[in-house]
C-alpha positions, 0 to 999 in steps of 0.5 A: 225760708228753706225751713218753711218750704221743708215744713210745708212739703213734709206736711203735704206729704203726710197728708197724702200718705194719710189719705192713701192709708185711709182708703178701703181695700178693693175687694177681690171680684167673685171667682165665677164672675167675668171680672174674676176670670179676667183677674185670673187670666191677668195673673196667669199671663203675667209679663210673658203673654201680654199680647195673648191676654190683650187679644183674647181677654181684653179686646172690646169684642169680648166685653160683657154686654155686647151681642157677639152673634154669628155673622150671616152664613151667606157672608162666609160659608162656601161649599166644599169643591173637588179640586182634583183627584182626592183633594177638596177645598173646604174653606170659607170665603175668608179662610182657605184650607185644603183637605185630602179625601182618604183613599178607599181600601181595596179588597 
């Protein structure tokens, strides 16, 4: 009984190896295509930067074929506002950086 099970398993294993060996190799994508750039980014990121790779390259918003147009300017744009002296607020409705206006040189 053990010999029959061993023989059956070895035959199944050889069929599996044979099936894998007969598959044609997957050709590399053209270097100037989206897939080529993605493959280069994956090689460059390796195991050191998987989060950066996922956020910048593989995120659904960067997929080919999707319309990634800018949002309506009225939803995010805000005019610069003088806070005091030479400090101006120059952010958007989402981001809020500040900027100091350079002092004028006295002559």
